[in-house]
All heavy atoms as TSV, in Angstrom:
chain	resi	resn	atom	element	x	y	z
A	1	MET	N	N	11.914	-207.657	86.205
A	1	MET	CA	C	13.094	-206.829	86.258
A	1	MET	C	C	14.217	-207.444	85.419
A	1	MET	O	O	14.856	-206.758	84.639
A	1	MET	CB	C	13.520	-206.647	87.702
A	1	MET	CG	C	14.687	-205.718	87.849
A	1	MET	SD	S	14.899	-205.363	89.612
A	1	MET	CE	C	16.572	-204.942	89.618
A	2	TYR	N	N	14.475	-208.727	85.629
A	2	TYR	CA	C	15.532	-209.372	84.862
A	2	TYR	C	C	15.215	-209.377	83.380
A	2	TYR	O	O	16.111	-209.203	82.548
A	2	TYR	CB	C	15.752	-210.810	85.352
A	2	TYR	CG	C	16.281	-210.885	86.755
A	2	TYR	CD1	C	15.496	-211.386	87.788
A	2	TYR	CD2	C	17.560	-210.458	87.054
A	2	TYR	CE1	C	15.977	-211.457	89.081
A	2	TYR	CE2	C	18.060	-210.521	88.340
A	2	TYR	CZ	C	17.257	-211.023	89.349
A	2	TYR	OH	O	17.741	-211.085	90.620
A	3	GLN	N	N	13.955	-209.566	83.055
A	3	GLN	CA	C	13.554	-209.613	81.652
A	3	GLN	C	C	13.862	-208.293	80.962
A	3	GLN	O	O	14.394	-208.282	79.858
A	3	GLN	CB	C	12.057	-209.940	81.539
A	3	GLN	CG	C	11.596	-210.137	80.119
A	3	GLN	CD	C	12.242	-211.346	79.454
A	3	GLN	OE1	O	12.516	-212.351	80.110
A	3	GLN	NE2	N	12.486	-211.242	78.170
A	4	SER	N	N	13.580	-207.171	81.608
A	4	SER	CA	C	13.854	-205.879	80.987
A	4	SER	C	C	15.356	-205.652	80.831
A	4	SER	O	O	15.798	-205.044	79.857
A	4	SER	CB	C	13.223	-204.742	81.792
A	4	SER	OG	O	13.798	-204.660	83.082
A	5	PHE	N	N	16.147	-206.176	81.771
A	5	PHE	CA	C	17.608	-206.086	81.655
A	5	PHE	C	C	18.074	-206.812	80.397
A	5	PHE	O	O	18.833	-206.279	79.593
A	5	PHE	CB	C	18.282	-206.688	82.896
A	5	PHE	CG	C	19.767	-206.800	82.775
A	5	PHE	CD1	C	20.580	-205.712	83.058
A	5	PHE	CD2	C	20.354	-207.988	82.362
A	5	PHE	CE1	C	21.957	-205.806	82.934
A	5	PHE	CE2	C	21.723	-208.096	82.246
A	5	PHE	CZ	C	22.530	-207.001	82.527
A	6	TYR	N	N	17.616	-208.038	80.224
A	6	TYR	CA	C	18.029	-208.818	79.060
A	6	TYR	C	C	17.524	-208.214	77.762
A	6	TYR	O	O	18.219	-208.230	76.747
A	6	TYR	CB	C	17.588	-210.274	79.200
A	6	TYR	CG	C	18.402	-211.009	80.234
A	6	TYR	CD1	C	17.857	-211.387	81.449
A	6	TYR	CD2	C	19.743	-211.301	79.996
A	6	TYR	CE1	C	18.611	-212.044	82.398
A	6	TYR	CE2	C	20.513	-211.961	80.940
A	6	TYR	CZ	C	19.940	-212.325	82.144
A	6	TYR	OH	O	20.691	-212.971	83.075
A	7	GLU	N	N	16.321	-207.673	77.791
A	7	GLU	CA	C	15.793	-207.015	76.595
A	7	GLU	C	C	16.640	-205.804	76.219
A	7	GLU	O	O	16.884	-205.541	75.054
A	7	GLU	CB	C	14.345	-206.601	76.817
A	7	GLU	CG	C	13.381	-207.773	76.843
A	7	GLU	CD	C	11.985	-207.369	77.257
A	7	GLU	OE1	O	11.737	-206.174	77.532
A	7	GLU	OE2	O	11.122	-208.272	77.332
A	8	LYS	N	N	17.096	-205.079	77.215
A	8	LYS	CA	C	17.864	-203.857	76.962
A	8	LYS	C	C	19.287	-204.153	76.499
A	8	LYS	O	O	19.808	-203.474	75.612
A	8	LYS	CB	C	17.897	-203.003	78.234
A	8	LYS	CG	C	18.611	-201.684	78.062
A	8	LYS	CD	C	18.484	-200.820	79.306
A	8	LYS	CE	C	19.176	-199.474	79.115
A	8	LYS	NZ	N	19.001	-198.594	80.272
A	9	TYR	N	N	19.937	-205.147	77.094
A	9	TYR	CA	C	21.368	-205.353	76.855
A	9	TYR	C	C	21.731	-206.574	76.015
A	9	TYR	O	O	22.904	-206.773	75.689
A	9	TYR	CB	C	22.104	-205.431	78.200
A	9	TYR	CG	C	22.055	-204.131	78.949
A	9	TYR	CD1	C	21.233	-203.972	80.068
A	9	TYR	CD2	C	22.817	-203.037	78.544
A	9	TYR	CE1	C	21.177	-202.774	80.753
A	9	TYR	CE2	C	22.767	-201.831	79.218
A	9	TYR	CZ	C	21.948	-201.715	80.328
A	9	TYR	OH	O	21.889	-200.520	81.002
A	10	SER	N	N	20.784	-207.391	75.627
A	10	SER	CA	C	21.104	-208.629	74.907
A	10	SER	C	C	21.702	-208.390	73.522
A	10	SER	O	O	22.416	-209.242	73.001
A	10	SER	CB	C	19.865	-209.513	74.792
A	10	SER	OG	O	18.891	-208.874	73.991
A	11	SER	N	N	21.455	-207.230	72.946
A	11	SER	CA	C	21.971	-206.972	71.596
A	11	SER	C	C	23.422	-206.480	71.588
A	11	SER	O	O	24.030	-206.375	70.533
A	11	SER	CB	C	21.083	-205.946	70.882
A	11	SER	OG	O	21.122	-204.709	71.573
A	12	TYR	N	N	23.992	-206.210	72.766
A	12	TYR	CA	C	25.368	-205.727	72.850
A	12	TYR	C	C	26.341	-206.896	72.982
A	12	TYR	O	O	26.035	-207.904	73.612
A	12	TYR	CB	C	25.548	-204.808	74.071
A	12	TYR	CG	C	24.786	-203.517	73.985
A	12	TYR	CD1	C	23.569	-203.366	74.650
A	12	TYR	CD2	C	25.279	-202.446	73.258
A	12	TYR	CE1	C	22.863	-202.175	74.585
A	12	TYR	CE2	C	24.585	-201.248	73.187
A	12	TYR	CZ	C	23.378	-201.118	73.846
A	12	TYR	OH	O	22.688	-199.945	73.780
A	13	SER	N	N	27.515	-206.723	72.402
A	13	SER	CA	C	28.565	-207.729	72.568
A	13	SER	C	C	29.168	-207.581	73.961
A	13	SER	O	O	29.004	-206.549	74.629
A	13	SER	CB	C	29.658	-207.537	71.513
A	13	SER	OG	O	30.401	-206.353	71.778
A	14	LEU	N	N	29.900	-208.587	74.381
A	14	LEU	CA	C	30.557	-208.533	75.680
A	14	LEU	C	C	31.528	-207.358	75.742
A	14	LEU	O	O	31.609	-206.657	76.751
A	14	LEU	CB	C	31.284	-209.849	75.967
A	14	LEU	CG	C	31.981	-209.948	77.314
A	14	LEU	CD1	C	30.996	-209.739	78.459
A	14	LEU	CD2	C	32.680	-211.295	77.446
A	15	GLU	N	N	32.250	-207.116	74.667
A	15	GLU	CA	C	33.195	-205.994	74.622
A	15	GLU	C	C	32.462	-204.656	74.741
A	15	GLU	O	O	32.918	-203.749	75.451
A	15	GLU	CB	C	34.016	-206.029	73.334
A	15	GLU	CG	C	35.073	-204.957	73.237
A	15	GLU	CD	C	36.138	-205.042	74.333
A	15	GLU	OE1	O	36.369	-206.136	74.883
A	15	GLU	OE2	O	36.732	-203.998	74.650
A	16	GLN	N	N	31.328	-204.511	74.090
A	16	GLN	CA	C	30.542	-203.281	74.201
A	16	GLN	C	C	30.038	-203.081	75.631
A	16	GLN	O	O	30.088	-201.974	76.164
A	16	GLN	CB	C	29.352	-203.311	73.237
A	16	GLN	CG	C	29.732	-203.165	71.784
A	16	GLN	CD	C	28.533	-203.399	70.879
A	16	GLN	OE1	O	27.781	-204.369	71.051
A	16	GLN	NE2	N	28.362	-202.506	69.909
A	17	LEU	N	N	29.554	-204.148	76.245
A	17	LEU	CA	C	29.076	-204.067	77.625
A	17	LEU	C	C	30.212	-203.698	78.569
A	17	LEU	O	O	30.034	-202.899	79.490
A	17	LEU	CB	C	28.447	-205.396	78.051
A	17	LEU	CG	C	27.133	-205.756	77.367
A	17	LEU	CD1	C	26.749	-207.187	77.680
A	17	LEU	CD2	C	26.030	-204.791	77.767
A	18	ARG	N	N	31.366	-204.266	78.325
A	18	ARG	CA	C	32.540	-203.963	79.153
A	18	ARG	C	C	32.902	-202.487	79.056
A	18	ARG	O	O	33.154	-201.823	80.062
A	18	ARG	CB	C	33.705	-204.842	78.694
A	18	ARG	CG	C	34.918	-204.769	79.538
A	18	ARG	CD	C	35.965	-205.792	79.045
A	18	ARG	NE	N	37.225	-205.508	79.646
A	18	ARG	CZ	C	38.123	-204.639	79.168
A	18	ARG	NH1	N	37.901	-204.008	78.063
A	18	ARG	NH2	N	39.251	-204.419	79.809
A	19	LYS	N	N	32.910	-201.948	77.837
A	19	LYS	CA	C	33.221	-200.522	77.644
A	19	LYS	C	C	32.171	-199.631	78.298
A	19	LYS	O	O	32.502	-198.605	78.893
A	19	LYS	CB	C	33.345	-200.208	76.155
A	19	LYS	CG	C	34.608	-200.750	75.538
A	19	LYS	CD	C	34.694	-200.457	74.058
A	19	LYS	CE	C	35.969	-201.050	73.466
A	19	LYS	NZ	N	36.067	-200.818	72.023
A	20	MET	N	N	30.908	-200.017	78.198
A	20	MET	CA	C	29.838	-199.254	78.829
A	20	MET	C	C	30.014	-199.245	80.346
A	20	MET	O	O	29.831	-198.210	81.001
A	20	MET	CB	C	28.472	-199.842	78.454
A	20	MET	CG	C	28.094	-199.629	77.005
A	20	MET	SD	S	26.697	-200.646	76.453
A	20	MET	CE	C	25.391	-200.111	77.524
A	21	PHE	N	N	30.386	-200.394	80.901
A	21	PHE	CA	C	30.594	-200.497	82.336
A	21	PHE	C	C	31.762	-199.620	82.781
A	21	PHE	O	O	31.657	-198.866	83.756
A	21	PHE	CB	C	30.839	-201.955	82.726
A	21	PHE	CG	C	31.191	-202.136	84.175
A	21	PHE	CD1	C	30.215	-202.033	85.146
A	21	PHE	CD2	C	32.495	-202.392	84.555
A	21	PHE	CE1	C	30.541	-202.194	86.493
A	21	PHE	CE2	C	32.824	-202.543	85.887
A	21	PHE	CZ	C	31.844	-202.450	86.853
A	22	ILE	N	N	32.884	-199.696	82.071
A	22	ILE	CA	C	34.066	-198.900	82.415
A	22	ILE	C	C	33.740	-197.411	82.343
A	22	ILE	O	O	34.145	-196.633	83.206
A	22	ILE	CB	C	35.251	-199.275	81.510
A	22	ILE	CG1	C	35.735	-200.679	81.876
A	22	ILE	CG2	C	36.388	-198.265	81.613
A	22	ILE	CD1	C	36.729	-201.279	80.900
A	23	ASN	N	N	32.992	-197.001	81.338
A	23	ASN	CA	C	32.592	-195.599	81.211
A	23	ASN	C	C	31.706	-195.179	82.383
A	23	ASN	O	O	31.882	-194.100	82.950
A	23	ASN	CB	C	31.865	-195.373	79.884
A	23	ASN	CG	C	31.521	-193.921	79.670
A	23	ASN	OD1	O	32.378	-193.055	79.773
A	23	ASN	ND2	N	30.263	-193.661	79.368
A	24	SER	N	N	30.773	-196.036	82.771
A	24	SER	CA	C	29.889	-195.727	83.894
A	24	SER	C	C	30.674	-195.603	85.196
A	24	SER	O	O	30.407	-194.704	86.005
A	24	SER	CB	C	28.820	-196.813	84.051
A	24	SER	OG	O	27.981	-196.825	82.932
A	25	VAL	N	N	31.635	-196.484	85.395
A	25	VAL	CA	C	32.469	-196.420	86.595
A	25	VAL	C	C	33.250	-195.108	86.599
A	25	VAL	O	O	33.340	-194.429	87.629
A	25	VAL	CB	C	33.418	-197.636	86.691
A	25	VAL	CG1	C	34.472	-197.433	87.769
A	25	VAL	CG2	C	32.622	-198.904	86.944
A	26	GLY	N	N	33.807	-194.723	85.443
A	26	GLY	CA	C	34.545	-193.468	85.347
A	26	GLY	C	C	33.681	-192.265	85.691
A	26	GLY	O	O	34.124	-191.354	86.405
A	27	GLU	N	N	32.455	-192.253	85.198
A	27	GLU	CA	C	31.539	-191.158	85.510
A	27	GLU	C	C	31.212	-191.133	87.000
A	27	GLU	O	O	31.139	-190.070	87.614
A	27	GLU	CB	C	30.255	-191.298	84.695
A	27	GLU	CG	C	30.450	-191.027	83.223
A	27	GLU	CD	C	29.181	-191.248	82.405
A	27	GLU	OE1	O	28.106	-191.470	83.008
A	27	GLU	OE2	O	29.270	-191.192	81.177
A	28	PHE	N	N	31.029	-192.303	87.598
A	28	PHE	CA	C	30.736	-192.391	89.019
A	28	PHE	C	C	31.915	-191.871	89.852
A	28	PHE	O	O	31.727	-191.120	90.805
A	28	PHE	CB	C	30.412	-193.842	89.390
A	28	PHE	CG	C	30.107	-194.045	90.838
A	28	PHE	CD1	C	28.904	-193.621	91.373
A	28	PHE	CD2	C	31.024	-194.649	91.678
A	28	PHE	CE1	C	28.614	-193.801	92.722
A	28	PHE	CE2	C	30.747	-194.840	93.021
A	28	PHE	CZ	C	29.541	-194.408	93.543
A	29	VAL	N	N	33.123	-192.242	89.480
A	29	VAL	CA	C	34.315	-191.790	90.196
A	29	VAL	C	C	34.436	-190.276	90.120
A	29	VAL	O	O	34.714	-189.615	91.129
A	29	VAL	CB	C	35.587	-192.481	89.655
A	29	VAL	CG1	C	36.847	-191.816	90.162
A	29	VAL	CG2	C	35.580	-193.964	90.024
A	30	LEU	N	N	34.218	-189.707	88.938
A	30	LEU	CA	C	34.273	-188.242	88.810
A	30	LEU	C	C	33.223	-187.571	89.686
A	30	LEU	O	O	33.483	-186.533	90.297
A	30	LEU	CB	C	34.085	-187.832	87.346
A	30	LEU	CG	C	35.243	-188.154	86.422
A	30	LEU	CD1	C	34.858	-187.839	84.962
A	30	LEU	CD2	C	36.490	-187.400	86.819
A	31	TRP	N	N	32.048	-188.157	89.756
A	31	TRP	CA	C	30.981	-187.608	90.589
A	31	TRP	C	C	31.380	-187.646	92.063
A	31	TRP	O	O	31.245	-186.655	92.779
A	31	TRP	CB	C	29.705	-188.406	90.343
A	31	TRP	CG	C	28.531	-187.986	91.164
A	31	TRP	CD1	C	27.903	-186.770	91.145
A	31	TRP	CD2	C	27.838	-188.778	92.137
A	31	TRP	NE1	N	26.860	-186.777	92.038
A	31	TRP	CE2	C	26.797	-187.988	92.655
A	31	TRP	CE3	C	27.997	-190.082	92.584
A	31	TRP	CZ2	C	25.914	-188.466	93.616
A	31	TRP	CZ3	C	27.117	-190.558	93.548
A	31	TRP	CH2	C	26.097	-189.745	94.053
A	32	ILE	N	N	31.910	-188.772	92.515
A	32	ILE	CA	C	32.339	-188.909	93.905
A	32	ILE	C	C	33.473	-187.930	94.213
A	32	ILE	O	O	33.501	-187.304	95.274
A	32	ILE	CB	C	32.779	-190.359	94.206
A	32	ILE	CG1	C	31.604	-191.320	94.107
A	32	ILE	CG2	C	33.467	-190.455	95.569
A	32	ILE	CD1	C	30.523	-191.099	95.142
A	33	GLN	N	N	34.414	-187.773	93.292
A	33	GLN	CA	C	35.543	-186.876	93.512
A	33	GLN	C	C	35.107	-185.417	93.597
A	33	GLN	O	O	35.842	-184.585	94.126
A	33	GLN	CB	C	36.590	-187.042	92.419
A	33	GLN	CG	C	37.361	-188.335	92.534
A	33	GLN	CD	C	38.338	-188.535	91.391
A	33	GLN	OE1	O	38.206	-187.960	90.319
A	33	GLN	NE2	N	39.337	-189.366	91.634
A	34	SER	N	N	33.923	-185.111	93.103
A	34	SER	CA	C	33.440	-183.732	93.163
A	34	SER	C	C	32.920	-183.362	94.552
A	34	SER	O	O	32.702	-182.191	94.839
A	34	SER	CB	C	32.336	-183.506	92.125
A	34	SER	OG	O	31.131	-184.146	92.506
A	35	PHE	N	N	32.731	-184.360	95.422
A	35	PHE	CA	C	32.256	-184.084	96.767
A	35	PHE	C	C	33.346	-183.413	97.587
A	35	PHE	O	O	34.512	-183.754	97.487
A	35	PHE	CB	C	31.852	-185.368	97.485
A	35	PHE	CG	C	30.670	-186.084	96.904
A	35	PHE	CD1	C	30.359	-187.361	97.331
A	35	PHE	CD2	C	29.868	-185.514	95.932
A	35	PHE	CE1	C	29.273	-188.042	96.817
A	35	PHE	CE2	C	28.781	-186.186	95.403
A	35	PHE	CZ	C	28.489	-187.450	95.852
A	36	SER	N	N	32.957	-182.487	98.430
A	36	SER	CA	C	33.911	-181.889	99.362
A	36	SER	C	C	34.199	-182.878	100.483
A	36	SER	O	O	33.379	-183.741	100.796
A	36	SER	CB	C	33.347	-180.593	99.946
A	36	SER	OG	O	32.250	-180.884	100.794
A	37	PHE	N	N	35.365	-182.754	101.092
A	37	PHE	CA	C	35.714	-183.660	102.178
A	37	PHE	C	C	34.744	-183.499	103.346
A	37	PHE	O	O	34.348	-184.480	103.974
A	37	PHE	CB	C	37.156	-183.434	102.646
A	37	PHE	CG	C	37.566	-184.388	103.733
A	37	PHE	CD1	C	37.830	-185.711	103.444
A	37	PHE	CD2	C	37.656	-183.964	105.036
A	37	PHE	CE1	C	38.183	-186.606	104.435
A	37	PHE	CE2	C	38.020	-184.846	106.043
A	37	PHE	CZ	C	38.279	-186.168	105.744
A	38	SER	N	N	34.331	-182.264	103.616
A	38	SER	CA	C	33.410	-182.052	104.738
A	38	SER	C	C	32.069	-182.733	104.486
A	38	SER	O	O	31.450	-183.234	105.424
A	38	SER	CB	C	33.228	-180.559	105.016
A	38	SER	OG	O	32.689	-179.911	103.889
A	39	LEU	N	N	31.639	-182.788	103.239
A	39	LEU	CA	C	30.394	-183.475	102.917
A	39	LEU	C	C	30.545	-184.968	103.160
A	39	LEU	O	O	29.681	-185.606	103.757
A	39	LEU	CB	C	30.002	-183.216	101.457
A	39	LEU	CG	C	28.776	-183.972	100.947
A	39	LEU	CD1	C	27.529	-183.489	101.662
A	39	LEU	CD2	C	28.641	-183.794	99.457
A	40	VAL	N	N	31.659	-185.523	102.741
A	40	VAL	CA	C	31.885	-186.953	102.898
A	40	VAL	C	C	32.092	-187.317	104.364
A	40	VAL	O	O	31.633	-188.352	104.831
A	40	VAL	CB	C	33.101	-187.409	102.054
A	40	VAL	CG1	C	33.429	-188.867	102.301
A	40	VAL	CG2	C	32.826	-187.168	100.570
A	41	ALA	N	N	32.780	-186.463	105.127
A	41	ALA	CA	C	33.068	-186.741	106.528
A	41	ALA	C	C	31.801	-186.720	107.373
A	41	ALA	O	O	31.747	-187.325	108.425
A	41	ALA	CB	C	34.082	-185.730	107.074
A	42	GLY	N	N	30.804	-186.009	106.938
A	42	GLY	CA	C	29.540	-185.972	107.654
A	42	GLY	C	C	29.373	-184.723	108.486
A	42	GLY	O	O	30.324	-184.060	108.841
A	43	ASN	N	N	28.196	-184.361	108.778
A	43	ASN	CA	C	27.684	-183.239	109.569
A	43	ASN	C	C	28.460	-181.930	109.415
A	43	ASN	O	O	28.423	-181.084	110.297
A	43	ASN	CB	C	27.505	-183.634	111.037
A	43	ASN	CG	C	28.804	-183.702	111.834
A	43	ASN	OD1	O	29.879	-183.367	111.336
A	43	ASN	ND2	N	28.692	-184.124	113.069
A	44	GLY	N	N	29.187	-181.758	108.319
A	44	GLY	CA	C	29.852	-180.491	108.049
A	44	GLY	C	C	31.123	-180.240	108.826
A	44	GLY	O	O	31.754	-179.217	108.671
A	45	GLN	N	N	31.502	-181.141	109.702
A	45	GLN	CA	C	32.726	-180.949	110.484
A	45	GLN	C	C	33.859	-181.757	109.875
A	45	GLN	O	O	33.708	-182.935	109.579
A	45	GLN	CB	C	32.514	-181.416	111.926
A	45	GLN	CG	C	31.492	-180.602	112.676
A	45	GLN	CD	C	31.325	-181.097	114.102
A	45	GLN	OE1	O	32.076	-181.946	114.559
A	45	GLN	NE2	N	30.333	-180.576	114.787
A	46	LEU	N	N	34.993	-181.100	109.692
A	46	LEU	CA	C	36.166	-181.814	109.201
A	46	LEU	C	C	36.765	-182.602	110.356
A	46	LEU	O	O	37.235	-182.039	111.337
A	46	LEU	CB	C	37.215	-180.844	108.648
A	46	LEU	CG	C	36.917	-180.261	107.281
A	46	LEU	CD1	C	37.987	-179.263	106.881
A	46	LEU	CD2	C	36.821	-181.359	106.246
A	47	LEU	N	N	36.710	-183.900	110.234
A	47	LEU	CA	C	37.242	-184.741	111.298
A	47	LEU	C	C	38.758	-184.894	111.169
A	47	LEU	O	O	39.467	-184.895	112.147
A	47	LEU	CB	C	36.585	-186.119	111.252
A	47	LEU	CG	C	35.061	-186.105	111.336
A	47	LEU	CD1	C	34.508	-187.508	111.195
A	47	LEU	CD2	C	34.627	-185.494	112.655
A	48	ARG	N	N	39.211	-185.015	109.954
A	48	ARG	CA	C	40.633	-185.178	109.689
A	48	ARG	C	C	40.876	-184.901	108.216
A	48	ARG	O	O	40.151	-185.405	107.371
A	48	ARG	CB	C	41.048	-186.602	110.019
A	48	ARG	CG	C	42.533	-186.817	109.993
A	48	ARG	CD	C	42.854	-188.152	110.619
A	48	ARG	NE	N	43.431	-189.019	109.606
A	48	ARG	CZ	C	43.689	-190.291	109.773
A	48	ARG	NH1	N	43.395	-190.860	110.904
A	48	ARG	NH2	N	44.233	-190.996	108.834
A	49	GLN	N	N	41.835	-184.100	107.895
A	49	GLN	CA	C	42.143	-183.805	106.510
A	49	GLN	C	C	42.784	-185.025	105.854
A	49	GLN	O	O	43.549	-185.737	106.494
A	49	GLN	CB	C	43.122	-182.631	106.413
A	49	GLN	CG	C	42.520	-181.299	106.773
A	49	GLN	CD	C	41.548	-180.801	105.715
A	49	GLN	OE1	O	41.530	-181.266	104.593
A	49	GLN	NE2	N	40.722	-179.851	106.099
A	50	PRO	N	N	42.479	-185.289	104.584
A	50	PRO	CA	C	43.143	-186.386	103.899
A	50	PRO	C	C	44.646	-186.116	103.797
A	50	PRO	O	O	45.060	-184.980	103.654
A	50	PRO	CB	C	42.496	-186.415	102.519
A	50	PRO	CG	C	41.671	-185.200	102.408
A	50	PRO	CD	C	41.511	-184.603	103.775
A	51	THR	N	N	45.422	-187.167	103.896
A	51	THR	CA	C	46.873	-187.002	103.890
A	51	THR	C	C	47.530	-187.576	102.641
A	51	THR	O	O	48.709	-187.856	102.642
A	51	THR	CB	C	47.494	-187.668	105.129
A	51	THR	OG1	O	47.122	-189.055	105.124
A	51	THR	CG2	C	47.048	-186.992	106.403
A	52	GLY	N	N	46.782	-187.790	101.601
A	52	GLY	CA	C	47.360	-188.326	100.371
A	52	GLY	C	C	46.873	-189.738	100.118
A	52	GLY	O	O	45.888	-190.174	100.682
A	53	GLN	N	N	47.584	-190.430	99.293
A	53	GLN	CA	C	47.138	-191.750	98.874
A	53	GLN	C	C	46.975	-192.688	100.051
A	53	GLN	O	O	47.915	-192.961	100.778
A	53	GLN	CB	C	48.109	-192.356	97.861
A	53	GLN	CG	C	47.572	-193.629	97.262
A	53	GLN	CD	C	48.383	-194.092	96.069
A	53	GLN	OE1	O	49.416	-193.541	95.780
A	53	GLN	NE2	N	47.897	-195.091	95.394
A	54	PHE	N	N	45.761	-193.132	100.253
A	54	PHE	CA	C	45.375	-194.044	101.311
A	54	PHE	C	C	45.711	-193.500	102.706
A	54	PHE	O	O	45.719	-194.231	103.680
A	54	PHE	CB	C	46.019	-195.421	101.120
A	54	PHE	CG	C	45.751	-196.021	99.780
A	54	PHE	CD1	C	46.762	-196.108	98.839
A	54	PHE	CD2	C	44.484	-196.459	99.430
A	54	PHE	CE1	C	46.521	-196.645	97.590
A	54	PHE	CE2	C	44.234	-196.995	98.184
A	54	PHE	CZ	C	45.258	-197.087	97.262
A	55	GLY	N	N	45.965	-192.200	102.817
A	55	GLY	CA	C	46.382	-191.619	104.071
A	55	GLY	C	C	45.340	-191.692	105.163
A	55	GLY	O	O	45.669	-191.795	106.329
A	56	ASN	N	N	44.073	-191.620	104.812
A	56	ASN	CA	C	43.055	-191.668	105.867
A	56	ASN	C	C	42.249	-192.967	105.812
A	56	ASN	O	O	41.233	-193.088	106.428
A	56	ASN	CB	C	42.141	-190.452	105.789
A	56	ASN	CG	C	41.314	-190.446	104.544
A	56	ASN	OD1	O	41.461	-191.317	103.704
A	56	ASN	ND2	N	40.443	-189.489	104.407
A	57	GLY	N	N	42.724	-193.884	105.034
A	57	GLY	CA	C	42.051	-195.185	104.981
A	57	GLY	C	C	40.870	-195.263	104.031
A	57	GLY	O	O	40.356	-196.337	103.797
A	58	CYS	N	N	40.449	-194.117	103.482
A	58	CYS	CA	C	39.301	-194.208	102.576
A	58	CYS	C	C	39.440	-193.338	101.338
A	58	CYS	O	O	38.627	-193.433	100.455
A	58	CYS	CB	C	38.008	-193.875	103.315
A	58	CYS	SG	S	37.915	-192.180	103.862
A	59	ILE	N	N	40.444	-192.524	101.250
A	59	ILE	CA	C	40.607	-191.675	100.076
A	59	ILE	C	C	41.883	-192.064	99.360
A	59	ILE	O	O	42.941	-192.148	99.954
A	59	ILE	CB	C	40.660	-190.185	100.464
A	59	ILE	CG1	C	39.310	-189.743	101.012
A	59	ILE	CG2	C	41.059	-189.318	99.280
A	59	ILE	CD1	C	39.243	-188.319	101.446
A	60	SER	N	N	41.766	-192.343	98.081
A	60	SER	CA	C	42.953	-192.640	97.296
A	60	SER	C	C	43.119	-191.579	96.224
A	60	SER	O	O	42.145	-190.997	95.759
A	60	SER	CB	C	42.860	-194.014	96.662
A	60	SER	OG	O	41.804	-194.069	95.731
A	61	THR	N	N	44.318	-191.318	95.838
A	61	THR	CA	C	44.590	-190.383	94.758
A	61	THR	C	C	45.314	-191.125	93.657
A	61	THR	O	O	46.107	-192.030	93.935
A	61	THR	CB	C	45.465	-189.214	95.240
A	61	THR	OG1	O	46.663	-189.736	95.802
A	61	THR	CG2	C	44.742	-188.364	96.264
A	62	PRO	N	N	45.006	-190.792	92.418
A	62	PRO	CA	C	45.643	-191.532	91.307
A	62	PRO	C	C	47.126	-191.274	91.231
A	62	PRO	O	O	47.660	-190.332	91.698
A	62	PRO	CB	C	44.931	-190.985	90.069
A	62	PRO	CG	C	44.069	-189.870	90.501
A	62	PRO	CD	C	44.082	-189.811	91.993
């Protein structure tokens, strides 16, 4: 497993790897933000509506 990682990424510079990582994180955040609150809260029941930045302890807004 480690060998294939090094084979795949060894030709990239640290700056290129950093940019790839930041882009991947951005895509992941957009994917997570596309979830409905009821989906994230579980079993389809809204337990508590988000109240803004850090309002419910797990949702932040930019």
